[in-house]
C-alpha positions in Angstrom: -10.4 6.7 11.3 -7.1 5.4 10.1 -4.1 3.4 11.3 -0.9 3.2 9.2 1.5 5.9 7.8 -0.6 6.3 4.7 -3.4 7.9 6.7 -1.2 10.5 8.5 -1.1 13.0 5.6 -4.9 13.0 5.5 -5.2 13.7 9.2 -2.5 16.4 9.0 -4.2 18.0 6.0 -7.5 18.2 7.9 -5.8 19.8 10.9 -3.9 22.3 8.7 -7.1 23.3 7.0 -8.6 24.3 10.3 -11.2 21.5 10.8 -12.0 20.5 14.3 -11.0 16.8 14.9 -13.3 15.6 17.7 -11.6 12.2 17.8 -9.3 9.7 16.0 -10.0 6.0 15.8 -7.2 3.6 15.0 -6.4 -0.1 15.5 -4.9 -1.2 18.9 -1.1 -0.9 19.6 0.8 -3.9 18.3 3.3 -6.0 20.2 6.8 -5.6 18.8 10.3 -6.8 19.7 11.9 -10.2 20.0 9.7 -11.2 22.9 6.6 -9.2 21.8 6.7 -7.4 25.1 6.6 -3.8 23.9 3.6 -2.1 22.3 4.1 0.1 19.2 1.4 2.7 18.7 0.1 3.2 15.1 1.4 6.2 13.2 -2.0 7.8 13.2 -2.2 7.6 17.0 1.2 9.3 17.4 0.1 12.1 15.0 -3.2 12.6 16.9 -1.6 12.7 20.3 0.9 15.2 19.1 -2.0 17.5 18.2 -3.9 16.7 21.5 -6.7 14.9 19.7 -8.5 12.2 21.6 -7.6 8.7 20.4 -9.9 5.7 20.6 -8.8 2.1 19.8 -11.7 -0.3 20.0 -10.9 -3.9 19.4 -14.4 -4.5 18.0 -16.9 -2.3 16.0 -20.0 -4.4 16.3 -20.6 -4.7 20.0 -22.0 -1.2 20.4 -19.0 0.3 22.2 -17.6 2.0 19.2 -21.0 3.3 18.2 -21.5 4.8 21.6 -18.1 6.4 21.5 -18.9 8.0 18.1 -22.3 9.1 19.3 -20.7 10.8 22.3 -18.3 12.6 20.0 -21.2 13.7 17.7 -19.1 14.1 14.5 -20.6 15.9 11.4 -18.4 13.8 9.1 -16.3 10.7 9.4 -13.2 10.4 7.2 -11.7 6.9 6.8 -8.2 6.3 5.4 -6.7 2.8 5.7 -8.4 2.1 9.0 -8.2 -1.6 8.4 -11.7 -2.4 9.6 -15.1 -2.6 8.0 -17.6 -0.2 9.5 -21.0 -1.5 10.3 -24.1 0.2 8.9 -25.0 1.9 12.2 -21.7 3.7 12.2 -22.0 4.6 8.5 -25.4 6.1 9.3 -24.2 8.1 12.3 -22.8 11.4 11.0 -25.1 13.8 9.1 -22.6 14.2 6.3 -22.0 10.5 6.2 -18.6 8.6 6.0 -16.1 9.1 3.2 -13.1 7.0 2.4 -9.6 7.9 1.0 -8.8 5.0 -1.3 -5.5 4.6 -3.1 -6.7 3.5 -6.5 -8.9 4.8 -9.4 -12.1 3.1 -8.4 -13.8 1.0 -9.6 -10.3 -0.6 -10.3 -8.6 -2.2 -7.4 -11.1 -2.4 -4.7 -9.6 -4.1 -1.6 -6.7 -4.2 0.8 -3.7 -3.8 -1.5 -4.5 -1.5 -4.4 -1.1 0.1 -4.6 0.8 -3.2 -4.7 -1.5 -4.7 -7.3 -1.3 -1.7 -9.6 2.5 -2.2 -9.7 2.3 -6.0 -9.9 0.0 -5.7 -13.0 2.2 -3.2 -14.7 -0.2 -0.3 -14.6 1.2 3.0 -15.9 -1.3 5.1 -13.9 -3.0 5.1 -10.6 -4.4 7.7 -8.2 -6.6 8.4 -5.2 -10.4 8.2 -5.0 -12.6 9.7 -2.3 -16.0 8.1 -2.1 -19.0 7.9 0.1 -18.8 4.7 2.1 -21.3 1.8 1.5 -21.8 -1.5 3.2 -20.0 -3.3 0.4 -16.2 -3.2 0.1 -15.1 0.0 -1.6 -18.3 0.1 -3.6 -19.7 3.6 -2.6 -20.3 6.5 -4.9 -17.3 8.4 -6.1 -16.9 12.0 -5.1 -13.5 12.9 -6.4 -10.4 11.5 -8.0 -6.8 12.5 -8.8 -4.6 10.6 -11.2 -0.8 10.2 -11.3 1.6 8.2 -13.4 3.6 5.3 -11.9 7.3 5.7 -12.5 9.1 2.8 -14.2 11.2 2.1 -11.1 8.8 3.2 -8.4 8.3 0.8 -5.5 5.2 0.2 -3.5 6.5 2.1 -0.5 7.5 5.1 -2.6 4.2 5.2 -4.4 2.3 4.8 -1.1 4.0 7.8 0.3 3.2 9.9 -2.8 -0.4 8.8 -2.9 -0.8 9.6 0.8 0.2 13.2 0.1 -2.1 13.4 -2.9 -4.9 11.9 -0.8 -4.5 14.5 1.9 -4.7 17.4 -0.6 -7.7 15.9 -2.4 -9.4 15.2 1.0 -9.4 18.9 2.0 -10.8 19.9 -1.4 -13.5 17.3 -1.1 -14.5 18.2 2.4 -14.9 21.8 1.3 -17.1 20.7 -1.5 -19.2 18.6 0.8 -19.8 21.4 3.2 -20.6 23.8 0.3 -23.1 21.3 -1.1 -21.2 21.1 -4.5 -19.8 17.6 -4.1 -20.8 15.2 -6.9 -21.8 11.5 -6.4 -21.0 9.2 -9.3 -22.0 5.5 -9.0 -19.2 3.1 -9.8 -19.4 1.1 -13.0 -19.8 -2.4 -11.7 -18.7 -3.9 -15.1 -15.3 -2.3 -14.6 -14.6 -3.5 -11.1 -11.3 -5.2 -10.3 -10.0 -6.4 -6.9 -6.8 -6.0 -5.0 -6.8 -8.8 -2.4 -4.4 -9.0 0.5 -0.8 -10.0 -0.3 0.5 -13.4 0.5 3.8 -15.3 0.4 2.4 -17.4 -2.5 3.1 -14.4 -4.7 6.8 -14.3 -3.9 8.5 -17.0 -6.0 10.1 -15.5 -9.1 9.6 -17.4 -12.4 12.3 -16.4 -14.9 10.2 -17.7 -17.8 8.2 -14.5 -17.3 9.4 -11.3 -19.0 12.0 -9.2 -17.3 9.5 -6.3 -17.0 6.9 -8.5 -15.2 9.6 -9.7 -12.8 10.7 -6.1 -12.2 7.1 -5.2 -11.4 6.9 -8.2 -9.0 10.0 -7.0 -7.1 8.6 -3.4 -6.9 5.1 -4.4 -6.0 6.0 -6.9 -3.3 8.5 -4.6 -1.5 8.9 -4.7 1.5 6.6 -7.7 2.2 6.3 -10.5 1.2 9.1 -9.6 -1.2 10.0 -11.4 -4.5 12.1 -14.5 -3.8 14.5 -16.7 -5.7 17.5 -19.0 -4.9 21.0 -17.8 -5.7 23.4 -20.7 -5.5 20.9 -22.7 -3.4 20.4 -19.9 -0.9 16.9 -18.4 -0.6 17.1 -14.6 -1.2 14.6 -11.8 -1.2 15.2 -9.7 -4.3 14.7 -6.1 -3.3 16.0 -4.0 -6.2 16.2 -4.7 -10.0 16.3 -3.2 -13.4 15.3 -4.4 -16.8 18.0 -4.7 -19.5 18.5 -6.3 -22.9 19.8 -9.8 -22.9 18.8 -13.3 -23.9 19.4 -16.9 -22.9 17.7 -19.8 -21.3 15.4 -18.3 -18.6 17.1 -18.3 -15.2 20.6 -18.5 -16.7 23.3 -16.1 -15.3 24.5 -13.8 -18.0 26.7 -11.6 -15.9 27.9 -11.7 -12.2 30.2 -9.0 -10.8 30.4 -5.4 -9.7 27.1 -4.5 -11.3 25.2 -7.3 -9.6 23.6 -10.4 -11.2 22.1 -10.3 -14.7 19.7 -13.1 -15.3 18.0 -14.2 -18.6 14.2 -14.1 -18.6 11.5 -15.2 -21.0 11.9 -11.9 -22.6 14.9 -9.6 -21.9 17.1 -9.8 -18.8 16.8 -8.7 -15.2 19.7 -7.2 -13.3 19.5 -8.0 -9.5 20.9 -5.0 -7.7 20.0 -5.6 -4.1 19.0 -8.8 -2.2 18.6 -10.2 1.2 19.7 -13.8 1.9 17.7 -15.7 4.6 19.0 -14.7 8.0 21.1 -11.8 6.7 20.7 -8.1 6.1 19.9 -6.3 2.9 23.0 -5.9 0.7 24.1 -5.0 -2.8 24.1 -8.1 -5.0 27.7 -7.4 -5.9 28.7 -7.7 -2.2 26.8 -11.0 -1.9 28.6 -12.4 -5.0 32.0 -11.8 -3.3 31.3 -14.5 -0.8 29.0 -16.5 -3.1 30.4 -16.3 -6.6 28.2 -17.3 -9.6 29.5 -18.3 -13.0 28.1 -17.1 -16.3 26.0 -19.9 -17.8 24.9 -21.5 -14.6 21.3 -21.5 -13.6 19.7 -19.9 -10.5 
């Protein structure tokens, strides 16, 4: 049970390991295009169909339809990876080996919808993947296995997501083998150490240059591609898509340099170089290119 690109490596890893996938559940196809008149299948659906695995896309999980579909498939184990829906207890109780979840954080830290983004936003140096038995409460089940990995200083949320997806697929196969062999551990989560990673919103977007350059750099990396960090450059609202932290000082928000190397802006501590941005209604571009048509002067404020 999974929907986005993050879940594909887990599905592919199970297939490559020789497990029989009796069915794949994912969310319904989404309307796309200017007039919303085309349907885009989720990445997991495309992967499943390429391997001739039956795909089911129920719109609800609590009306009995999904439960009947699962009972007809009679799975021994249900694996969930970024499915995007909460499973009711009757589904959790269905397979004899239970339901396990591939979660992209080191639980009990970052339970919730956006663990990768929040790990970056909060400046974490390390994250990982947890596989746990699923419980009725959100991401609260017993931990079976974990793998840790450092977060690179310039790693963005999409790049880290892709890397954790691969780590999750590998860990999943090892975990399923342990479950079948009866050697899998169950470690209750420390409730005192729980933190949450709620859904992202545009309220997180506005850049505050009184913050440190590092914190703003983390904001840019963590909010890429959506909702994106946002500031105004010469009165034009721009998404800031790529930055780097540098030395520099001045009144926060003041332009320290504007030219071929982009836009260097003073922060509460250090300076932030804006390398790529996207003005409203325009395409993504190097900040240096944007400055050609919208020059900024050293000493002026964003």
